[in-house]
C-alpha positions in Angstrom: 53.9 -56.5 -25.8 55.2 -52.9 -26.0 52.4 -50.4 -26.1 53.1 -48.3 -29.2 51.1 -45.3 -28.1 52.9 -44.8 -24.7 55.5 -42.4 -26.1 53.0 -40.3 -28.1 50.8 -39.9 -25.0 53.8 -38.8 -22.9 54.7 -36.4 -25.6 51.1 -35.1 -25.6 51.3 -34.4 -21.9 54.7 -32.7 -22.3 53.4 -30.6 -25.1 50.9 -29.0 -22.8 53.8 -27.4 -21.0 52.2 -27.9 -17.6 53.2 -31.5 -16.7 54.3 -31.7 -13.1 53.2 -28.2 -12.2 50.1 -29.2 -10.3 47.8 -27.4 -12.6 47.2 -30.4 -14.9 46.1 -32.7 -12.1 43.7 -30.1 -10.6 42.2 -28.8 -13.8 41.9 -32.2 -15.6 42.0 -35.0 -12.9 40.5 -37.5 -15.4 43.9 -37.7 -17.1 44.9 -39.8 -14.1 43.6 -42.7 -16.3 46.9 -42.6 -18.1 48.9 -42.7 -14.9 49.7 -46.4 -15.0 49.8 -46.8 -18.7 53.3 -48.3 -18.8 52.2 -51.0 -16.3 49.2 -52.3 -18.4 50.9 -53.1 -21.6 49.9 -56.8 -21.4 46.3 -56.2 -20.4 43.4 -56.6 -22.8 40.0 -55.1 -22.8 37.2 -57.0 -24.6 34.6 -54.5 -25.9 31.1 -54.8 -27.3 29.9 -52.0 -29.5 26.2 -51.4 -29.3 25.0 -49.2 -32.2 27.7 -49.4 -34.9 26.1 -46.7 -37.1 27.9 -43.6 -38.3 29.0 -42.4 -34.8 29.7 -45.9 -33.6 31.9 -46.6 -36.6 33.8 -43.4 -36.0 34.5 -44.6 -32.5 35.4 -48.0 -33.8 38.1 -46.5 -36.0 40.0 -45.4 -32.9 39.3 -48.5 -30.8 40.8 -50.7 -33.5 44.1 -48.8 -33.2 44.5 -49.5 -29.5 46.5 -52.7 -29.1 44.9 -53.3 -25.7 41.4 -53.5 -27.3 39.7 -56.6 -28.7 36.4 -55.8 -30.4 34.4 -58.9 -29.4 30.9 -58.1 -30.6 28.4 -55.7 -32.3 24.7 -55.2 -31.7 22.3 -53.3 -33.8 18.7 -53.7 -35.0 19.7 -52.3 -38.4 21.4 -55.0 -40.5 23.3 -52.6 -42.9 25.1 -51.2 -39.8 26.1 -54.6 -38.6 27.3 -55.5 -42.1 29.6 -52.4 -42.2 30.9 -53.1 -38.7 31.8 -56.7 -39.6 33.7 -55.5 -42.6 35.9 -53.7 -40.2 36.2 -56.5 -37.6 35.2 -59.8 -39.3 36.0 -61.9 -36.2 33.4 -60.1 -34.0 30.1 -61.6 -33.2 26.9 -59.8 -34.3 23.6 -59.6 -32.6 20.3 -57.9 -33.4 19.4 -57.9 -29.6 21.9 -56.1 -27.4 21.0 -58.2 -24.5 22.6 -61.2 -26.2 25.8 -59.3 -26.3 25.5 -58.5 -22.6 25.1 -62.2 -21.9 28.7 -62.8 -23.0 30.6 -63.0 -19.7 33.9 -62.5 -21.4 33.1 -58.9 -22.5 34.5 -56.4 -20.1 32.9 -53.2 -21.4 30.4 -51.8 -23.8 30.4 -48.6 -26.0 26.9 -47.3 -26.5 26.3 -45.2 -29.7 22.6 -45.7 -30.2 19.8 -43.1 -30.5 19.4 -41.0 -27.4 16.1 -42.4 -26.2 17.7 -45.9 -25.9 20.8 -44.9 -23.9 19.4 -45.3 -20.4 17.9 -48.8 -20.6 20.9 -50.2 -22.4 23.3 -48.6 -19.9 21.3 -49.9 -16.9 21.2 -53.4 -18.4 24.9 -53.2 -19.1 25.8 -52.2 -15.5 23.6 -55.0 -14.2 25.4 -57.4 -16.4 28.7 -56.4 -14.9 29.9 -54.3 -17.8 31.8 -51.1 -17.7 30.1 -48.4 -19.8 31.1 -45.8 -22.3 28.0 -43.9 -23.4 27.8 -41.3 -26.1 26.5 -37.9 -25.1 23.9 -36.8 -24.1 23.8 -39.7 -21.7 20.0 -39.7 -21.1 16.8 -38.6 -22.8 15.6 -37.0 -19.6 17.1 -35.7 -16.4 15.5 -38.7 -14.6 17.3 -41.0 -17.0 20.7 -39.4 -16.3 20.3 -39.7 -12.6 19.3 -43.4 -12.9 22.4 -44.0 -14.9 24.7 -42.2 -12.6 23.3 -43.9 -9.5 23.6 -47.3 -11.2 27.3 -46.6 -11.9 27.8 -45.9 -8.2 25.7 -48.9 -7.1 27.6 -51.4 -9.3 31.0 -49.7 -8.9 31.6 -50.1 -12.7 33.6 -47.6 -14.8 31.4 -44.9 -16.4 32.6 -42.6 -19.2 30.7 -40.4 -21.6 31.7 -39.0 -25.0 32.8 -35.6 -23.8 36.0 -35.6 -26.0 36.9 -32.0 -25.2 38.0 -33.2 -21.8 40.9 -34.9 -23.6 41.6 -32.3 -26.3 45.1 -30.8 -25.8 43.8 -27.3 -26.8 41.1 -27.4 -24.1 43.3 -28.9 -21.4 45.9 -26.2 -21.8 43.2 -23.5 -22.2 41.6 -24.5 -18.9 44.9 -24.6 -17.1 45.5 -21.0 -18.2 41.9 -19.9 -17.3 42.1 -21.5 -13.8 45.6 -20.0 -13.3 44.1 -16.6 -13.6 45.9 -15.7 -16.8 42.8 -13.9 -18.2 41.4 -12.6 -14.9 38.1 -13.6 -13.5 35.8 -15.2 -16.1 32.5 -13.2 -16.3 31.1 -14.6 -19.5 31.3 -17.6 -21.8 29.7 -17.4 -25.3 29.4 -20.7 -27.2 27.8 -21.5 -30.5 27.7 -24.2 -33.1 26.4 -23.2 -36.5 26.0 -25.3 -39.7 24.2 -24.9 -43.0 22.5 -28.2 -43.9 19.3 -30.0 -43.2 21.0 -32.6 -40.9 19.3 -35.4 -42.9 20.7 -38.8 -43.9 19.7 -40.7 -47.0 16.8 -43.1 -46.4 16.6 -46.2 -48.6 12.9 -46.6 -48.0 10.2 -44.4 -46.4 9.5 -46.7 -43.5 13.1 -46.2 -42.3 12.8 -42.4 -42.1 12.5 -42.1 -38.3 14.9 -45.0 -37.8 17.7 -43.3 -39.7 16.8 -39.6 -39.1 16.0 -40.1 -35.5 17.7 -36.9 -34.5 14.9 -34.9 -36.1 12.0 -36.3 -34.1 11.0 -35.7 -30.5 10.3 -39.3 -29.7 14.0 -40.1 -30.1 16.0 -36.9 -29.6 15.8 -33.3 -28.4 17.6 -32.0 -31.4 20.4 -29.4 -31.2 20.4 -29.2 -27.4 21.2 -32.9 -26.9 23.2 -33.5 -30.0 25.5 -30.5 -30.0 25.2 -28.3 -26.9 26.4 -31.1 -24.6 30.0 -30.5 -25.6 30.1 -26.8 -25.2 28.1 -26.3 -22.1 30.6 -28.6 -20.3 33.3 -26.3 -21.5 31.5 -23.3 -19.9 31.1 -25.0 -16.5 34.7 -26.3 -16.8 35.9 -22.7 -17.3 33.8 -21.2 -14.5 34.3 -24.1 -12.1 30.7 -24.2 -11.1 27.1 -24.9 -12.2 24.6 -22.4 -13.3 21.6 -21.5 -11.1 19.0 -20.6 -13.9 18.4 -21.0 -17.6 16.1 -19.4 -20.1 15.9 -19.9 -23.9 14.1 -19.8 -27.2 13.9 -22.2 -30.1 12.0 -22.4 -33.4 11.9 -24.1 -36.8 12.7 -21.1 -38.9 14.2 -22.5 -42.1 14.1 -26.3 -42.4 10.3 -26.7 -42.6 10.5 -30.3 -43.9 8.5 -32.2 -41.3 11.1 -32.3 -38.6 9.9 -31.9 -35.0 13.1 -30.4 -33.4 14.3 -26.8 -33.6 16.8 -25.6 -36.2 17.5 -22.3 -34.4 18.2 -22.2 -30.7 19.6 -19.8 -28.1 19.9 -20.3 -24.3 21.2 -18.2 -21.5 22.6 -19.8 -18.3 23.2 -17.5 -15.2 25.4 -18.2 -12.2 25.5 -17.1 -8.6 27.7 -14.1 -9.0 26.0 -12.9 -12.2 28.3 -14.6 -14.6 26.6 -15.7 -17.8 27.0 -18.5 -20.3 25.2 -18.5 -23.7 24.8 -21.2 -26.2 23.3 -21.0 -29.7 22.9 -22.9 -32.9 21.6 -22.0 -36.3 21.8 -24.7 -39.0 20.9 -22.5 -41.9 24.1 -20.4 -41.7 27.6 -21.7 -41.1 29.6 -18.5 -41.4 30.7 -18.3 -37.7 31.1 -22.1 -37.4 31.6 -23.2 -33.8 33.5 -21.8 -30.9 33.6 -21.2 -27.2 34.7 -17.7 -26.2 35.8 -17.5 -22.6 36.0 -13.8 -21.5 38.0 -12.4 -18.6 38.8 -8.8 -17.9 42.5 -9.4 -19.0 41.8 -11.4 -22.1 39.9 -14.0 -24.1 40.6 -17.5 -25.1 39.0 -19.5 -27.9 39.8 -23.2 -27.4 38.3 -24.6 -30.6 40.3 -22.1 -32.7 43.3 -22.7 -30.4 44.1 -19.0 -29.8 44.0 -16.5 -27.0 44.0 -12.7 -26.9 45.0 -10.2 -24.2 43.1 -7.0 -23.9 46.2 -4.8 -23.9 47.7 -5.0 -27.4 50.2 -3.0 -29.4 49.0 0.3 -31.0 47.6 0.2 -34.5 50.2 0.4 -37.3 51.4 3.9 -38.2 49.4 3.9 -41.4 46.1 3.2 -39.6 46.9 5.8 -37.0 47.5 8.4 -39.7 44.1 7.5 -41.4 42.3 7.8 -38.1 43.9 11.2 -37.3 43.0 12.4 -40.8 39.3 11.4 -40.4 39.1 13.0 -37.0 40.5 16.3 -38.3 38.1 16.2 -41.3 34.9 15.3 -39.4 35.7 16.3 -35.8 34.2 19.8 -35.9 31.1 19.0 -38.0 27.8 19.3 -36.2 26.2 15.8 -36.5 25.5 13.1 -34.0 28.1 10.3 -34.0 29.7 7.7 -31.8 31.0 8.7 -28.4 33.8 6.3 -28.4 37.2 5.8 -30.2 37.4 3.1 -32.8 38.2 -0.3 -31.2 41.3 -2.2 -32.3 40.0 -5.7 -31.4 40.1 -6.7 -35.0 43.8 -6.0 -35.2 44.5 -8.4 -32.3 45.7 -11.5 -34.0 46.3 -13.3 -30.7 48.6 -16.2 -29.8 48.3 -19.9 -30.3 47.6 -22.0 -27.2 49.8 -24.8 -28.6 52.5 -24.5 -31.2 50.5 -26.5 -33.7 47.0 -27.8 -34.0 46.8 -31.2 -32.4 46.0 -34.2 -34.6 43.2 -35.3 -32.3 40.0 -33.6 -31.1 40.2 -35.7 -28.0 38.0 -38.6 -29.1 40.9 -41.1 -29.4 42.3 -40.1 -26.0 38.8 -40.2 -24.5 38.4 -43.8 -25.6 41.9 -44.8 -24.6 41.4 -43.3 -21.1 38.2 -45.4 -20.8 40.2 -48.5 -21.8 42.9 -47.7 -19.2 40.3 -47.2 -16.6 38.7 -50.6 -17.4 42.0 -52.5 -17.3 43.1 -50.8 -14.0 39.6 -50.9 -12.6 40.0 -47.3 -11.5 37.3 -44.7 -12.1 39.0 -41.3 -12.8 37.9 -38.4 -10.6 35.1 -36.2 -12.0 34.8 -38.0 -15.4 31.3 -39.4 -14.7 30.2 -36.2 -13.0 31.2 -34.0 -15.9 29.2 -36.1 -18.4 26.2 -36.2 -16.0 26.1 -32.4 -15.6 26.8 -31.6 -19.2 23.8 -33.8 -20.1 21.6 -32.2 -17.4 22.3 -28.7 -18.6 21.3 -29.7 -22.2 18.1 -31.2 -21.0 17.3 -28.3 -18.6 17.9 -25.8 -21.5 15.5 -27.8 -23.7 12.9 -27.7 -21.0 13.3 -24.0 -20.6 12.8 -23.5 -24.3 9.8 -25.7 -24.7 8.1 -24.3 -21.5 8.9 -20.7 -22.3 10.0 -20.1 -18.7 13.0 -19.3 -16.6 14.0 -22.5 -14.8 16.1 -23.0 -11.6 18.5 -25.8 -11.5 16.5 -28.5 -9.7 17.9 -29.6 -6.4 16.8 -33.2 -6.8 19.3 -33.7 -9.6 22.3 -32.2 -7.8 25.0 -34.7 -7.1 28.4 -34.3 -5.5 30.3 -31.8 -7.7 33.4 -30.5 -6.0 34.4 -27.2 -7.4 37.7 -26.6 -9.2 40.1 -25.3 -6.6 41.5 -22.4 -8.6 43.3 -21.0 -5.5 45.3 -24.3 -5.2 46.1 -24.1 -8.9 47.5 -20.6 -8.6 49.6 -21.6 -5.6 51.0 -24.8 -7.2 
């Protein structure tokens, strides 16, 4: 059977403009999962989806499009979620107990999209049952959970992916190749934020289901914005800097949505690195004006992967009309004896930048993330760094949450450090 997506994926790699240059393999080694795609056209991957709620069904929409995937079973304790999933795949089996799904020897892999506090035990059980695992981020409720999951992956030698879709987003892949190639100079700071305006609640058909459906708002199940949103963007920061932070501090509060929730609706964290570099992450869910972005700042320029644009520091002079206005204002006010600014007006707002890619890609990386997992399962090859990126992204979220709740500056704990080879930016530049 011809694999219909083979051509589009090749075109995706070509569109990055860096295929075969050495940069791609060094900056995004996990893309090696697609290396044998033309040789696996007749392979099939039987998948069980554990937790076909809103996120699970979003993942299902992509898995159904992959001709190498057979959705074999669903598991969920909430019957309406199972019912919706079965509408999409009527031939799949359905279980209320995920362990029944794991008992099926014919299932090759599981996708876990359940509440955060359940991830660890399900993943450990899946590995022990001989299944390959794709787990939504954050992978664990605690740093101890994350380490247990990572070690079990090594112990069982099964494939382990997490839902870090930016690792497969064309904008981010090209952006990181440019960053690591020194296009913007040394990166000294990364600012990331994810702002929304909404209570983050879902409709509840009856009061006793409140915590079951709105689990993200309660400490027993989730750690709120840090584990549900920060995981993506903190990984982008360490990807850009090519290393892990040494310390973290932060603040969080419930400042607007005083509706009985237990997790913060307003958060800011600062992560610091060995040479003084800084990464910040913040989220406010009562104002969406600035949306979400990662701003990667070097002395030569800035790149915003989510927006898909980059900006160099040295830009063309302001248009003649603006120059004339500035000169007129300087002549009028220049000799007047009052305190004012000691700097010339900046022109950053006139810098419209350039697009990273010629057009906005049709995917945010989720489909390619899942497809790479399928390829890794059918070839039985764990791509380099993919498990480690998910592990450390999760740890940084959890460490930030701990710094916020304890009100202290925390060091990155040595007991949770695993092998994390740094990105060889020198090799990239020489390639």
